[in-house]
C-alpha positions in Angstrom: -86.6 30.2 -34.7 -89.7 29.1 -33.0 -89.1 25.6 -32.8 -91.7 24.6 -35.7 -90.8 22.7 -38.4 -91.9 24.1 -41.8 -94.5 23.2 -43.7 -93.4 22.1 -47.4 -95.3 22.6 -50.6 -94.8 19.0 -51.4 -95.6 15.9 -50.1 -93.7 14.5 -47.0 -93.6 11.3 -44.7 -93.3 12.7 -40.9 -90.8 10.8 -40.1 -88.7 11.9 -42.7 -89.8 15.1 -42.3 -88.3 14.7 -38.3 -84.8 13.9 -39.9 -84.8 16.7 -42.2 -85.4 19.0 -39.1 -82.8 17.7 -36.8 -80.6 17.2 -39.8 -80.9 21.2 -40.4 -80.6 21.7 -36.5 -77.0 19.8 -36.3 -75.6 21.7 -39.3 -76.8 25.0 -38.2 -75.3 24.2 -34.8 -72.4 23.2 -36.3 -71.7 25.8 -37.7 -72.2 28.5 -34.9 -69.9 26.8 -32.7 -70.2 26.8 -29.1 -71.8 29.4 -27.1 -70.1 31.5 -25.1 -69.5 30.5 -21.0 -69.6 32.9 -18.2 -66.8 31.4 -15.9 -67.4 32.7 -12.0 -64.3 34.4 -10.3 -62.7 32.3 -8.0 -59.3 34.4 -7.6 -58.4 38.0 -6.4 -55.3 39.5 -6.0 -54.2 42.2 -3.7 -51.3 44.2 -3.5 -49.4 45.6 -0.1 -51.4 48.8 -0.5 -55.1 46.7 -0.6 -55.3 45.3 2.5 -54.1 45.7 6.0 -53.6 42.6 8.8 -53.8 43.6 12.6 -54.6 41.3 15.9 -57.2 42.1 18.3 -58.1 39.1 21.5 -55.6 36.9 20.1 -56.7 36.1 16.8 -55.3 37.4 13.5 -58.0 39.5 11.2 -57.0 41.2 7.7 -58.8 44.1 6.1 -59.6 43.9 2.5 -60.3 46.7 -0.1 -63.6 46.7 -1.6 -65.3 49.0 -4.7 -66.8 51.2 -2.7 -65.1 54.0 -0.9 -64.1 53.3 2.6 -66.0 50.3 3.0 -63.6 47.1 4.2 -64.6 43.5 4.4 -63.2 42.4 7.5 -61.9 38.5 7.6 -61.1 36.7 10.7 -57.9 34.2 9.8 -57.2 31.1 11.0 -54.1 30.8 13.6 -51.2 33.6 12.6 -48.7 33.6 10.4 -46.8 36.8 8.7 -48.4 38.4 5.8 -47.1 40.6 3.4 -46.4 41.2 0.0 -48.8 40.5 -2.9 -51.3 38.2 -2.1 -53.8 36.0 -3.5 -57.6 35.3 -2.1 -59.2 31.9 -3.4 -63.1 31.7 -3.0 -63.6 27.7 -3.2 -65.5 25.9 -0.5 -63.4 27.9 2.2 -62.0 30.8 1.5 -58.1 30.6 1.3 -55.1 33.3 1.6 -52.0 32.7 -0.6 -48.8 34.5 0.2 -45.5 34.5 -1.5 -42.5 34.4 0.7 -38.9 34.3 -0.6 -36.6 31.2 -0.1 -33.3 31.4 1.4 -30.7 30.1 -0.2 -29.5 27.0 1.6 -26.1 25.0 0.8 -25.5 21.1 1.6 -23.4 20.2 4.3 -21.2 17.8 2.8 -20.7 16.5 -0.5 -22.8 13.5 -1.2 -24.3 11.7 -3.9 -27.6 10.0 -3.1 -30.1 8.2 -5.6 -33.8 6.8 -5.1 -36.3 4.6 -6.9 -39.9 5.8 -7.2 -42.5 3.7 -6.2 -46.6 2.4 -5.5 -45.9 1.0 -2.2 -43.7 3.8 -1.0 -42.7 7.0 -1.9 -39.1 6.2 -2.7 -36.3 4.0 -1.8 -33.0 4.4 -1.3 -29.3 3.1 -2.0 -29.7 1.7 1.8 -32.9 -0.1 1.0 -34.6 2.5 3.3 -37.8 3.4 2.2 -39.8 6.7 2.7 -43.4 7.7 2.4 -44.6 4.0 3.7 -48.5 4.9 3.8 -48.7 5.7 -0.1 -49.8 2.8 -1.7 -52.6 2.2 1.2 -53.7 5.3 0.3 -53.5 5.2 -3.4 -55.6 2.1 -3.1 -58.6 2.5 -0.5 -58.9 5.8 -2.9 -59.1 4.1 -5.9 -61.0 1.5 -4.8 -63.7 4.0 -3.1 -63.8 6.2 -5.9 -64.7 3.1 -8.6 -67.4 1.6 -6.2 -68.5 5.1 -6.1 -68.5 5.9 -9.5 -70.6 2.8 -10.0 -73.0 3.7 -8.4 -73.5 7.0 -9.7 -73.5 5.8 -13.6 -76.8 3.6 -12.3 -78.1 6.7 -10.8 -77.3 8.8 -14.4 -79.1 5.9 -16.1 -82.2 6.6 -14.0 -81.9 9.9 -14.0 -81.9 9.9 -17.9 -84.9 7.5 -17.8 -86.9 9.3 -15.9 -87.0 12.8 -17.8 -90.0 12.3 -19.7 -91.4 9.8 -17.9 -91.2 11.9 -14.5 -89.4 15.1 -14.3 -89.9 16.1 -10.6 -87.8 13.0 -9.6 -85.4 13.6 -12.3 -84.9 17.1 -10.8 -84.4 15.5 -7.2 -82.2 12.9 -8.8 -79.5 15.3 -10.2 -80.2 17.8 -7.2 -79.6 15.8 -4.2 -78.2 12.3 -5.4 -75.7 13.5 -8.6 -74.4 16.6 -7.3 -70.4 16.7 -7.4 -69.5 18.9 -4.0 -69.2 16.1 -1.9 -67.5 13.8 -4.7 -65.4 17.3 -4.9 -64.4 17.6 -1.2 -63.3 13.8 -1.0 -60.9 14.1 -3.7 -59.2 17.2 -2.7 -58.7 15.6 0.9 -57.2 12.8 -0.8 -55.2 14.6 -2.9 -53.7 16.9 0.2 -53.5 13.4 2.1 -51.1 12.1 -0.4 -49.1 15.9 -0.8 -48.1 15.4 2.5 -47.2 11.9 2.3 -44.8 12.9 -0.6 -43.7 16.3 1.2 -42.8 14.0 4.3 -41.3 11.4 2.9 -38.6 14.1 0.7 -37.9 16.0 4.1 -37.2 12.4 5.6 -34.8 11.9 3.0 -33.1 15.0 3.1 -32.7 14.7 6.6 -31.0 11.6 6.8 -29.1 11.8 3.7 -28.1 15.4 3.1 -27.0 14.7 -0.4 -25.6 17.3 -2.2 -26.8 15.5 -5.4 -30.0 13.7 -5.4 -30.5 11.2 -8.6 -33.8 10.0 -9.5 -35.7 8.8 -12.9 -37.7 10.8 -14.7 -41.2 10.6 -14.5 -42.5 13.1 -17.5 -43.0 10.4 -19.7 -45.7 7.9 -20.7 -46.2 4.5 -18.3 -47.7 1.4 -20.2 -49.2 -1.1 -17.5 -50.5 -4.5 -19.7 -51.8 -5.8 -16.0 -55.4 -6.3 -15.0 -57.9 -3.4 -15.1 -58.0 -3.2 -11.1 -54.0 -2.7 -11.3 -54.2 -0.3 -14.0 -57.0 1.3 -12.3 -54.3 1.7 -9.2 -50.9 2.7 -11.2 -53.1 5.5 -13.0 -54.1 7.1 -9.7 -50.2 7.1 -9.1 -49.5 10.4 -8.5 -45.9 10.8 -10.6 -46.1 14.8 -11.3 -46.7 15.5 -7.9 -43.4 13.9 -6.9 -41.5 15.1 -9.3 -42.6 18.7 -8.7 -41.8 18.4 -4.9 -38.4 17.3 -5.7 -38.3 19.7 -8.0 -38.8 22.5 -5.3 -37.1 20.8 -2.6 -34.1 21.1 -4.3 -34.0 24.7 -5.0 -35.3 24.8 -1.0 -32.8 23.0 0.6 -29.9 23.5 -1.8 -29.1 20.3 -3.2 -29.1 19.3 -7.2 -31.0 17.4 -8.8 -30.2 15.0 -11.0 -32.2 12.6 -13.8 -30.8 9.4 -15.5 -32.4 7.0 -17.4 -34.4 4.2 -16.0 -34.3 1.6 -18.5 -33.6 -1.7 -16.8 -32.7 -0.3 -13.5 -34.5 -3.2 -11.4 -33.6 -6.2 -14.3 -29.7 -5.2 -14.4 -27.3 -6.6 -11.8 -25.1 -3.9 -10.0 -22.5 -7.0 -9.3 -22.1 -8.1 -12.6 -24.3 -5.8 -15.1 -25.9 -8.8 -16.5 -29.5 -7.4 -17.5 -32.6 -10.4 -17.5 -36.0 -9.6 -17.0 -36.0 -13.0 -15.0 -33.9 -11.5 -12.3 -36.6 -9.7 -11.1 -39.6 -11.3 -9.0 -42.2 -8.9 -7.9 -40.2 -7.0 -5.0 -37.6 -9.2 -4.9 -34.3 -9.4 -7.3 -32.2 -12.4 -7.5 -29.1 -12.8 -10.5 -29.2 -15.3 -12.3 -25.2 -15.1 -13.1 -23.8 -14.5 -10.0 -26.8 -14.8 -7.4 -26.9 -11.6 -6.2 -30.1 -10.9 -4.2 -31.4 -7.8 -2.9 -34.7 -6.1 -3.0 -36.0 -4.6 -6.3 -36.1 -0.9 -5.6 -32.4 -1.0 -3.9 -30.8 -2.1 -6.6 -32.8 0.1 -8.8 -31.7 3.0 -6.9 -28.2 1.8 -7.3 -27.9 1.5 -10.7 -29.3 4.9 -11.1 -26.5 6.1 -8.6 -23.8 4.5 -11.7 -25.6 5.6 -14.6 -24.9 9.0 -13.1 -22.5 11.0 -15.1 -22.6 7.8 -17.8 -21.4 9.1 -21.3 -23.2 6.1 -23.2 -26.8 5.9 -21.4 -28.2 9.2 -21.6 -31.2 10.9 -20.0 -33.0 9.4 -23.5 -31.3 6.8 -24.9 -34.0 4.5 -26.3 -34.3 1.2 -24.1 -33.5 -1.4 -26.4 -29.9 0.5 -27.0 -29.9 0.5 -23.0 -30.1 -3.3 -23.2 -27.4 -3.4 -25.8 -25.2 -1.5 -23.6 -25.3 -3.5 -20.5 -25.0 -6.8 -22.7 -21.6 -5.6 -24.5 -20.3 -4.1 -21.0 -21.5 -7.4 -19.6 -20.0 -9.6 -22.9 -16.6 -7.6 -22.2 -16.3 -8.5 -18.4 -16.8 -12.3 -19.5 -13.7 -11.7 -22.0 -11.6 -10.4 -19.8 -11.9 -12.7 -17.1 -12.3 -10.7 -14.5 -13.3 -11.2 -11.7 -13.3 -14.8 -11.2 -16.1 -16.3 -9.2 -14.3 -19.3 -8.5 -10.1 -19.8 -8.4 -9.1 -20.6 -11.9 -12.8 -20.1 -13.3 -13.3 -17.2 -15.5 -17.1 -15.5 -15.5 -17.8 -17.3 -18.8 -17.0 -20.8 -17.8 -19.5 -20.0 -14.6 -22.1 -18.5 -16.9 -22.0 -21.3 -19.0 -22.3 -23.7 -16.1 -25.0 -22.1 -14.7 -26.8 -21.7 -17.7 -27.0 -25.5 -18.3 -28.0 -25.6 -14.4 -30.9 -23.7 -15.1 -32.1 -25.4 -18.4 -32.1 -28.6 -16.6 -34.0 -27.2 -13.7 -36.4 -26.0 -16.2 -36.6 -29.5 -18.0 -37.3 -31.2 -14.6 -40.1 -28.9 -13.4 -41.7 -29.6 -16.9 
């Protein structure tokens, strides 16, 4: 309890004594478990009888009830809004008032199906090839690079702070206080998050206003992604706000009155929408060119078109494994080859054209080598 080592009755080396004391200390700490922590309350909830809203000199104020009888806290508000019912006070760097509001039931104006493909450079792309939220990639890349550089500098400062703990405690304390504080870092992160939310929300609003869908088909983003790229590319993709996009789509579906459906995204951007030929070489970067029928287009638009076709597909379900999806798509392509419809050239079937183009592709490959 006093931090001193007991004196044994037998002879023991000082280094061994320290090792035994350290082992006992670790064992006791492990058995005791973690110490209780006191969390600072940041959220307070008020019902309609615990506050009062009024206007004075063209500014809105709110009076909050306290634990002292007859005493109220008066807070000036930025802007004017309708405040009623239960509300939540969030005490962070700035005080925020969160008010719940009922959504009005909205019915889609026309019967239309639209599908989109989510991306990194833009929020989404529809079946017409129009992109929405085109600043998403720039925001993510800039924020990720800045944070990476910032954390590299902080790691160096952490090493210096650890070094100065014994030699210069005053300097180590100043480093922790003035250079390793997380307040500015958290504020910057919050600003980036709000910017991303605004870009995502604006993209969805623009899509709904332009297409007015009754059914919106998207890919399922609630699963793990593997990015077999370089460290920088993996770092940028790991910051992709998939969860935020998914949540806002589901919320807008309730608010705008359309139905949100999800389909299996496997091989969506590698499958040709014309002949259903599947091959990873069909897509090169953002461009798509079918090796069989020579269909060309944007990879994101091709994926959106394939998602629209998979809506209601009885063979390819939402949770069908990727290898089974590819098998189903290839079987469909082979059945089209067997029937010979449609013919690419009069008098020639798809099978003849497929064999010819494969031979041409092999010849071109040999010439390149």
